[in-house]
C-alpha positions in Angstrom: 12.6 -1.5 26.1 10.6 -0.8 23.0 8.6 -3.1 20.9 9.0 -3.3 17.0 5.7 -1.3 16.5 7.0 1.6 18.5 10.3 1.4 16.7 8.7 1.8 13.3 6.7 4.8 14.6 9.9 6.4 15.7 11.9 6.0 12.5 10.4 9.0 10.7 10.7 11.6 13.5 14.2 10.3 14.2 15.3 10.8 10.6 13.9 14.4 10.6 15.9 15.1 13.7 19.1 13.7 12.1 18.4 15.9 9.0 17.9 18.9 11.2 21.2 18.2 13.0 23.0 17.8 9.6 21.6 21.2 8.4 22.7 22.9 11.6 26.1 21.4 11.2 26.4 22.8 7.7 26.2 19.5 5.9 24.5 20.1 2.6 25.0 17.0 0.6 23.5 14.3 2.8 21.7 11.1 1.6 18.8 10.0 3.6 18.4 6.6 2.0 20.1 4.5 -0.7 18.7 5.2 -4.2 17.4 8.6 -3.3 19.2 10.2 -6.3 17.5 7.8 -8.7 13.9 8.8 -7.8 12.0 11.1 -10.1 11.7 14.8 -9.1 8.4 15.8 -10.6 5.0 14.3 -11.4 5.7 13.9 -15.1 8.7 11.7 -14.5 6.7 9.6 -12.0 3.9 9.2 -14.5 6.4 8.2 -17.2 7.8 5.5 -14.9 4.3 4.2 -14.1 3.4 4.1 -17.8 6.7 2.2 -18.5 5.8 -0.3 -15.8 2.3 -0.8 -17.3 3.8 -1.3 -20.7 6.3 -3.9 -19.4 3.4 -5.7 -17.7 1.3 -5.7 -20.8 4.2 -6.9 -22.9 5.3 -9.7 -20.6 2.4 -10.9 -18.5 -0.7 -10.5 -20.7 0.6 -12.5 -23.7 1.6 -15.4 -21.3 -2.0 -15.4 -19.9 -3.5 -15.4 -23.4 -1.1 -18.1 -24.6 -2.3 -20.6 -22.0 0.6 -20.6 -19.7 -1.7 -21.2 -16.8 -2.7 -24.8 -16.3 -6.2 -25.7 -17.5 -7.3 -26.6 -13.9 -6.5 -23.1 -12.7 -8.3 -21.5 -15.6 -11.4 -23.6 -15.0 -11.4 -22.7 -11.3 -11.1 -19.0 -12.1 -14.0 -19.2 -14.5 -16.2 -20.9 -11.9 -15.1 -18.7 -9.0 -17.7 -16.3 -7.6 -16.7 -14.1 -4.7 -18.7 -14.6 -1.4 -21.4 -12.2 -0.6 -20.4 -9.9 2.2 -22.1 -6.9 3.6 -20.7 -3.5 2.9 -18.4 -2.1 5.6 -20.4 1.2 5.3 -23.8 -0.5 6.1 -25.3 0.3 9.5 -25.2 -2.9 11.6 -28.5 -4.3 12.6 -28.7 -5.3 16.2 -31.6 -5.9 18.6 -29.7 -4.2 21.5 -30.5 -0.7 22.5 -28.0 1.9 21.4 -27.2 3.0 24.9 -27.7 1.6 28.4 -29.1 5.0 29.4 -31.9 4.7 26.8 -32.9 1.3 28.0 -36.3 1.3 29.8 -36.6 -0.9 32.9 
């Protein structure tokens, strides 16, 4: 009856309806998803978590890259790689067609 795309769009409003039903029924201690209690409550805690993740990445990943864990072939290919030239998505497209059929002179 519904495709997966529509199902994903309906998840959030459905959850809000279930939460509203729970509040009307007097249920105060509901859990909307697993692990909800473990999430940080304020921005400072979130920033601390991000900084910890960055520190872990710097301690584990960066030393491996500097130590030559990557094969020489991959390192050489990365050094020689140049990204392809692509026009900006914000550039105005250049076309030879008129902007509108109404503006076209016959």
